[in-house]
ROGUSE-959805 format. One record per atom (N, C-alpha, C): residue number from 1; atom name; x, y, z. Coordinates in steps of 0.001 Angstrom, whole numbers, plus 500000, padded with zeros to 6 digits. Layout:
> num_atomo_u_v_w
> NUM_CA_X_Y_Z .
...
//
This chain:
> num_atomo_u_v_w
> 1_N_878706_927981_931555 .
> 1_CA_877871_926882_931960 .
> 1_C_876833_927400_932938 .
> 2_N_875577_927064_932716 .
> 2_CA_874514_927548_933575 .
> 2_C_874192_926518_934641 .
> 3_N_873802_927033_935766 .
> 3_CA_873426_926159_936871 .
> 3_C_871913_925990_936852 .
> 4_N_871442_924771_936939 .
> 4_CA_870008_924514_936881 .
> 4_C_869385_924605_938263 .
> 5_N_868241_925190_938302 .
> 5_CA_867481_925306_939538 .
> 5_C_866359_924283_939504 .
> 6_N_865935_923797_940648 .
> 6_CA_864792_922884_940664 .
> 6_C_863573_923534_940019 .
> 7_N_862862_922781_939215 .
> 7_CA_861727_923302_938460 .
> 7_C_860618_923796_939380 .
> 8_N_860304_922999_940375 .
> 8_CA_859180_923369_941234 .
> 8_C_859606_924206_942435 .
> 9_N_860903_924560_942520 .
> 9_CA_861354_925378_943635 .
> 9_C_861545_924583_944904 .
> 10_N_861313_923266_944874 .
> 10_CA_861475_922466_946086 .
> 10_C_862904_921945_946185 .
> 11_N_863074_920889_946866 .
> 11_CA_864411_920361_947113 .
> 11_C_864737_919194_946177 .
> 12_N_864306_919252_944930 .
> 12_CA_864600_918155_944005 .
> 12_C_866104_918036_943738 .
> 13_N_866816_919160_943744 .
> 13_CA_868268_919118_943580 .
> 13_C_868907_918426_944784 .
> 14_N_868435_918743_945969 .
> 14_CA_868951_918092_947178 .
> 14_C_868664_916597_947147 .
> 15_N_867489_916208_946660 .
> 15_CA_867155_914786_946557 .
> 15_C_868062_914073_945556 .
> 16_N_868376_914729_944440 .
> 16_CA_869269_914135_943444 .
> 16_C_870675_913956_944018 .
> 17_N_871125_914945_944765 .
> 17_CA_872443_914835_945385 .
> 17_C_872470_913714_946421 .
> 18_N_871402_913596_947192 .
> 18_CA_871335_912528_948193 .
> 18_C_871324_911159_947517 .
> 19_N_870632_911022_946419 .
> 19_CA_870607_909753_945683 .
> 19_C_871999_909406_945172 .
> 20_N_872731_910415_944711 .
> 20_CA_874097_910191_944251 .
> 20_C_874995_909739_945397 .
> 21_N_874865_910375_946571 .
> 21_CA_875654_909965_947740 .
> 21_C_875308_908549_948167 .
> 22_N_874019_908202_948144 .
> 22_CA_873593_906852_948525 .
> 22_C_874184_905809_947587 .
> 23_N_874194_906096_946295 .
> 23_CA_874752_905153_945314 .
> 23_C_876256_904973_945535 .
> 24_N_876966_906074_945830 .
> 24_CA_878403_905994_946094 .
> 24_C_878672_905144_947324 .
> 25_N_877906_905349_948402 .
> 25_CA_878078_904539_949617 .
> 25_C_877810_903070_949336 .
> 26_N_876784_902799_948558 .
> 26_CA_876421_901430_948212 .
> 26_C_877544_900749_947427 .
> 27_N_878127_901461_946475 .
> 27_CA_879214_900897_945680 .
> 27_C_880471_900707_946516 .
> 28_N_880764_901631_947428 .
> 28_CA_881952_901504_948273 .
> 28_C_881832_900285_949181 .
> 29_N_880647_899987_949651 .
> 29_CA_880440_898818_950503 .
> 29_C_880479_897515_949740 .
> 30_N_880468_897590_948416 .
> 30_CA_880470_896387_947595 .
> 30_C_881866_895794_947443 .
> 31_N_882913_896538_947793 .
> 31_CA_884262_895995_947685 .
> 31_C_884445_894921_948740 .
> 32_N_884804_893712_948334 .
> 32_CA_885030_892674_949334 .
> 32_C_886289_892963_950143 .
> 33_N_886216_892731_951436 .
> 33_CA_887361_892894_952317 .
> 33_C_887904_891510_952638 .
> 34_N_889192_891316_952419 .
> 34_CA_889847_890040_952660 .
> 34_C_890593_890132_953979 .
> 35_N_890238_889282_954929 .
> 35_CA_890921_889262_956219 .
> 35_C_892231_888502_956101 .
> 36_N_893112_888705_957076 .
> 36_CA_894408_888035_957077 .
> 36_C_894262_886519_956988 .
> 37_N_895135_885891_956227 .
> 37_CA_895186_884440_955993 .
> 37_C_894004_883884_955213 .
> 38_N_893106_884731_954737 .
> 38_CA_892037_884265_953852 .
> 38_C_892569_884238_952426 .
> 39_N_892102_883310_951601 .
> 39_CA_892574_883273_950216 .
> 39_C_892096_884500_949435 .
> 40_N_892982_885000_948599 .
> 40_CA_892645_886126_947739 .
> 40_C_892279_885536_946382 .
> 41_N_891092_885868_945904 .
> 41_CA_890630_885289_944648 .
> 41_C_890318_886390_943644 .
> 42_N_890286_885999_942386 .
> 42_CA_889889_886885_941299 .
> 42_C_888717_886218_940581 .
> 43_N_887494_886359_941102 .
> 43_CA_886360_885616_940551 .
> 43_C_885887_886089_939179 .
> 44_N_886084_887367_938861 .
> 44_CA_885598_887892_937578 .
> 44_C_886682_887788_936507 .
> 45_N_886283_887829_935253 .
> 45_CA_887217_887767_934135 .
> 45_C_888138_888979_934136 .
> 46_N_887602_890136_934490 .
> 46_CA_888380_891367_934554 .
> 46_C_887741_892301_935573 .
> 47_N_888517_893249_936076 .
> 47_CA_887954_894256_936977 .
> 47_C_887690_893766_938388 .
> 48_N_888523_892885_938910 .
> 48_CA_888379_892437_940298 .
> 48_C_888869_893526_941234 .
> 49_N_888143_893738_942321 .
> 49_CA_888478_894773_943291 .
> 49_C_888365_894174_944680 .
> 50_N_889361_894430_945538 .
> 50_CA_889231_894013_946936 .
> 50_C_890108_894881_947819 .
> 51_N_889801_894855_949086 .
> 51_CA_890557_895573_950103 .
> 51_C_891150_894539_951039 .
> 52_N_892460_894579_951219 .
> 52_CA_893121_893673_952149 .
> 52_C_893074_894287_953535 .
> 53_N_892497_893566_954482 .
> 53_CA_892442_894041_955859 .
> 53_C_893825_893887_956491 .
> 54_N_894011_894492_957618 .
> 54_CA_895274_894383_958328 .
> 54_C_895580_892915_958620 .
> 55_N_896808_892499_958376 .
> 55_CA_897216_891115_958612 .
> 55_C_898080_890608_957479 .
> 56_N_898482_889360_957576 .
> 56_CA_899351_888736_956582 .
> 56_C_898519_887994_955548 .
> 57_N_898832_888210_954270 .
> 57_CA_898081_887632_953163 .
> 57_C_899018_886869_952240 .
> 58_N_898989_885534_952268 .
> 58_CA_899776_884790_951284 .
> 58_C_899054_884810_949940 .
> 59_N_899790_885036_948878 .
> 59_CA_899190_885100_947545 .
> 59_C_900258_884729_946543 .
> 60_N_899920_884141_945437 .
> 60_CA_900910_883678_944494 .
> 60_C_900939_884399_943163 .
> 61_N_899766_884606_942542 .
> 61_CA_899763_885152_941188 .
> 61_C_898510_885994_940937 .
> 62_N_898694_887107_940232 .
> 62_CA_897586_887943_939774 .
> 62_C_897481_887704_938275 .
> 63_N_896411_887032_937867 .
> 63_CA_896267_886644_936468 .
> 63_C_895310_887523_935678 .
> 64_N_894313_888119_936328 .
> 64_CA_893256_888842_935629 .
> 64_C_893639_890291_935377 .
> 65_N_893105_890839_934300 .
> 65_CA_893352_892231_933937 .
> 65_C_892515_893168_934811 .
> 66_N_893024_894391_934970 .
> 66_CA_892321_895473_935671 .
> 66_C_891954_895104_937104 .
> 67_N_892829_894383_937779 .
> 67_CA_892610_894047_939184 .
> 67_C_893059_895228_940034 .
> 68_N_892230_895613_941001 .
> 68_CA_892533_896717_941907 .
> 68_C_892579_896168_943323 .
> 69_N_893738_896304_943963 .
> 69_CA_893917_895820_945324 .
> 69_C_894289_896997_946203 .
> 70_N_893489_897235_947220 .
> 70_CA_893791_898268_948198 .
> 70_C_894237_897607_949491 .
> 71_N_895063_898288_950235 .
> 71_CA_895540_897740_951497 .
> 71_C_895211_898643_952658 .
> 72_N_894586_898077_953689 .
> 72_CA_894373_898820_954922 .
> 72_C_895718_898901_955647 .
> 73_N_895887_899826_956581 .
> 73_CA_897151_899877_957321 .
> 73_C_897454_898523_957962 .
> 74_N_898663_898037_957755 .
> 74_CA_899069_896752_958321 .
> 74_C_898814_895565_957414 .
> 75_N_898285_895778_956219 .
> 75_CA_898051_894677_955277 .
> 75_C_899362_894329_954583 .
> 76_N_899758_893054_954647 .
> 76_CA_901013_892614_954052 .
> 76_C_900793_891395_953176 .
> 77_N_901345_891420_951975 .
> 77_CA_901407_890225_951143 .
> 77_C_902757_889598_951458 .
> 78_N_902743_888379_951996 .
> 78_CA_903934_887791_952601 .
> 78_C_904602_886702_951777 .
> 79_N_904142_886476_950570 .
> 79_CA_904786_885508_949689 .
> 79_C_905161_886217_948395 .
> 80_N_906181_885712_947691 .
> 80_CA_906519_886342_946410 .
> 80_C_905301_886348_945488 .
> 81_N_905046_887476_944881 .
> 81_CA_903865_887653_944034 .
> 81_C_904285_887781_942576 .
> 82_N_903591_887063_941705 .
> 82_CA_903819_887170_940262 .
> 82_C_902588_887828_939648 .
> 83_N_902810_888861_938825 .
> 83_CA_901710_889575_938197 .
> 83_C_901780_889354_936693 .
> 84_N_900679_888866_936137 .
> 84_CA_900567_888603_934708 .
> 84_C_899607_889602_934059 .
> 85_N_898611_890065_934821 .
> 85_CA_897531_890894_934293 .
> 85_C_897961_892266_933806 .
> 86_N_897116_892835_932958 .
> 86_CA_897325_894168_932393 .
> 86_C_896427_895155_933130 .
> 87_N_896957_896326_933458 .
> 87_CA_896151_897372_934074 .
> 87_C_895847_897132_935535 .
> 88_N_896709_896431_936245 .
> 88_CA_896493_896163_937679 .
> 88_C_897018_897328_938508 .
> 89_N_896362_897584_939631 .
> 89_CA_896767_898661_940525 .
> 89_C_896804_898149_941957 .
> 90_N_897878_898459_942654 .
> 90_CA_898011_898154_944076 .
> 90_C_898152_899479_944798 .
> 91_N_897318_899690_945807 .
> 91_CA_897296_900956_946513 .
> 91_C_897454_900711_948014 .
> 92_N_898580_901144_948588 .
> 92_CA_898784_901052_950031 .
> 92_C_899057_899654_950550 .
> 93_N_899612_898782_949720 .
> 93_CA_899891_897407_950119 .
> 93_C_901374_897282_950469 .
> 94_N_901682_896481_951494 .
> 94_CA_903068_896182_951855 .
> 94_C_903407_894786_951375 .
> 95_N_904529_894657_950676 .
> 95_CA_905010_893375_950178 .
> 95_C_906233_892999_950995 .
> 96_N_906205_891829_951641 .
> 96_CA_907302_891392_952497 .
> 96_C_907731_889999_952065 .
> 97_N_909023_889842_951772 .
> 97_CA_909555_888532_951430 .
> 97_C_910744_888249_952339 .
> 98_N_910686_887123_953050 .
> 98_CA_911725_886783_954014 .
> 98_C_912892_886028_953390 .
> 99_N_912673_885322_952284 .
> 99_CA_913795_884554_951731 .
> 99_C_914680_885435_950857 .
> 100_N_915925_885033_950712 .
> 100_CA_916904_885842_949994 .
> 100_C_916921_885560_948498 .
> 101_N_916112_884631_948028 .
> 101_CA_916186_884209_946634 .
> 101_C_915110_884793_945736 .
> 102_N_914044_885325_946299 .
> 102_CA_912925_885810_945489 .
> 102_C_912714_887306_945668 .
> 103_N_912296_887946_944577 .
> 103_CA_911875_889344_944641 .
> 103_C_910512_889412_945319 .
> 104_N_910171_890554_945873 .
> 104_CA_908839_890731_946465 .
> 104_C_907764_890532_945415 .
> 105_N_907992_891118_944227 .
> 105_CA_907038_891046_943124 .
> 105_C_907810_890754_941839 .
> 106_N_907277_889852_941028 .
> 106_CA_907833_889581_939706 .
> 106_C_906771_889920_938670 .
> 107_N_907150_890707_937679 .
> 107_CA_906219_891110_936630 .
> 107_C_906492_890294_935368 .
> 108_N_905474_889588_934895 .
> 108_CA_905565_888818_933656 .
> 108_C_905652_889783_932477 .
> 109_N_906070_889307_931309 .
> 109_CA_906202_890193_930141 .
> 109_C_904910_890928_929777 .
> 110_N_903761_890342_930082 .
> 110_CA_902488_890973_929741 .
> 110_C_902014_891983_930788 .
> 111_N_902651_892038_931941 .
> 111_CA_902170_892846_933070 .
> 111_C_902308_894336_932811 .
> 112_N_901261_895060_933185 .
> 112_CA_901246_896521_933193 .
> 112_C_900638_896887_934538 .
> 113_N_901449_897419_935448 .
> 113_CA_901035_897572_936844 .
> 113_C_901365_898960_937355 .
> 114_N_900501_899454_938270 .
> 114_CA_900763_900700_938973 .
> 114_C_900759_900408_940472 .
> 115_N_901818_900848_941155 .
> 115_CA_901921_900732_942604 .
> 115_C_901854_902136_943183 .
> 116_N_900877_902370_944054 .
> 116_CA_900689_903692_944649 .
> 116_C_900815_903560_946166 .
> 117_N_901774_904243_946745 .
> 117_CA_901937_904241_948198 .
> 117_C_902209_902870_948784 .
> 118_N_902894_902020_948048 .
> 118_CA_903189_900662_948523 .
> 118_C_904557_900633_949201 .
> 119_N_904777_899601_950018 .
> 119_CA_906048_899389_950697 .
> 119_C_906559_898019_950292 .
> 120_N_907830_897956_949909 .
> 120_CA_908474_896707_949520 .
> 120_C_909578_896434_950534 .
> 121_N_909492_895292_951244 .
> 121_CA_910471_894953_952280 .
> 121_C_911114_893612_951978 .
> 122_N_912423_893565_952172 .
> 122_CA_913144_892297_952063 .
> 122_C_914317_892342_953027 .
> 123_N_914958_891196_953225 .
> 123_CA_916106_891126_954129 .
> 123_C_917280_891928_953610 .
> 124_N_918075_892446_954524 .
> 124_CA_919204_893286_954149 .
> 124_C_920282_892487_953427 .
> 125_N_920335_891168_953655 .
> 125_CA_921346_890332_952993 .
> 125_C_920864_889790_951656 .
> 126_N_919642_890074_951285 .
> 126_CA_919097_889575_950020 .
> 126_C_919813_890229_948846 .
> 127_N_920139_889421_947858 .
> 127_CA_920823_889956_946681 .
> 127_C_919852_890144_945508 .
> 128_N_918580_889861_945720 .
> 128_CA_917613_889996_944636 .
> 128_C_917015_891397_944619 .
> 129_N_916288_891672_943559 .
> 129_CA_915607_892962_943417 .
> 129_C_914340_892968_944273 .
> 130_N_913852_894160_944544 .
> 130_CA_912556_894279_945202 .
> 130_C_911459_893872_944224 .
> 131_N_911571_894391_943002 .
> 131_CA_910617_894069_941945 .
> 131_C_911417_893612_940728 .
> 132_N_911118_892413_940252 .
> 132_CA_911795_891884_939067 .
> 132_C_910870_892040_937866 .
> 133_N_911352_892726_936841 .
> 133_CA_910563_892945_935624 .
> 133_C_911144_892105_934494 .
> 134_N_910341_891179_933992 .
> 134_CA_910767_890409_932836 .
> 134_C_910661_891301_931599 .
> 135_N_911365_890937_930535 .
> 135_CA_911407_891750_929316 .
> 135_C_909979_892004_928820 .
> 136_N_909627_893271_928656 .
> 136_CA_908302_893655_928179 .
> 136_C_907375_894152_929277 .
> 137_N_907671_893842_930527 .
> 137_CA_906820_894282_931638 .
> 137_C_906986_895784_931862 .
> 138_N_905919_896415_932346 .
> 138_CA_905956_897849_932624 .
> 138_C_905317_898105_933978 .
> 139_N_905938_899007_934744 .
> 139_CA_905412_899348_936064 .
> 139_C_905613_900830_936333 .
> 140_N_904669_901394_937089 .
> 140_CA_904772_902767_937560 .
> 140_C_904730_902707_939082 .
> 141_N_905676_903400_939721 .
> 141_CA_905727_903473_941177 .
> 141_C_905504_904923_941574 .
> 142_N_904518_905167_942416 .
> 142_CA_904222_906515_942878 .
> 142_C_904149_906515_944400 .
> 143_N_905070_907197_945042 .
> 143_CA_905055_907308_946498 .
> 143_C_905361_906006_947208 .
> 144_N_906134_905135_946598 .
> 144_CA_906456_903830_947190 .
> 144_C_907749_903906_947993 .
> 145_N_907911_902957_948921 .
> 145_CA_909092_902878_949770 .
> 145_C_909709_901500_949589 .
> 146_N_911044_901456_949470 .
> 146_CA_911774_900196_949334 .
> 146_C_912688_900070_950542 .
> 147_N_912452_899046_951383 .
> 147_CA_913178_898904_952641 .
> 147_C_913939_897584_952697 .
> 148_N_915189_897661_953154 .
> 148_CA_915961_896466_953482 .
> 148_C_915987_896388_955007 .
> 149_N_915384_895353_955544 .
> 149_CA_915214_895228_956990 .
> 149_C_916209_894190_957531 .
> 150_N_917044_894554_958492 .
> 150_CA_918021_893600_959010 .
> 150_C_917405_892374_959671 .
> 151_N_916212_892494_960215 .
> 151_CA_915635_891365_960952 .
> 151_C_914857_890409_960086 .
> 152_N_914654_890735_958807 .
> 152_CA_913920_889829_957929 .
> 152_C_914891_888795_957364 .
> 153_N_914529_887530_957495 .
> 153_CA_915325_886477_956894 .
> 153_C_916359_885864_957797 .
> 154_N_916542_886397_958987 .
> 154_CA_917506_885809_959916 .
> 154_C_916813_884869_960880 .
> 155_N_917451_883780_961193 .
> 155_CA_916958_882877_962226 .
> 155_C_917864_883045_963426 .
> 156_N_917302_883414_964568 .
> 156_CA_918097_883665_965764 .
> 156_C_917896_882536_966743 .
//
């Protein structure tokens, strides 16, 4: 493979690289950041992307395909989550469920999900799974942690 040199000997290659960096910065800033206790929405038909800021995020269901959710340190989804969409990815999100009857995440039969560096927390007395997969659901876990916390779910 040959390396191309600028035609006029000037810095046209440097300008092209700078334009590429500018476009990357522009696209990175386009990801909406959801603050704690703000509603999480999926406005597009497919390909929704957002970053959860540090704080508690109640959420109920992920319905759209190819949804990408990133979590800043301290971002927690604090209600049981049901995932229906195909090709969804969660990166660095903590799932916390205080009640003993629900899994942190439930995957519908159509769900195809990847969890990367996520943390799943539930009470130590909970008899449910961290993640419940209905027949047909598929999930990949990479670098995830599953914790049973003694202080979750107790009223003192």
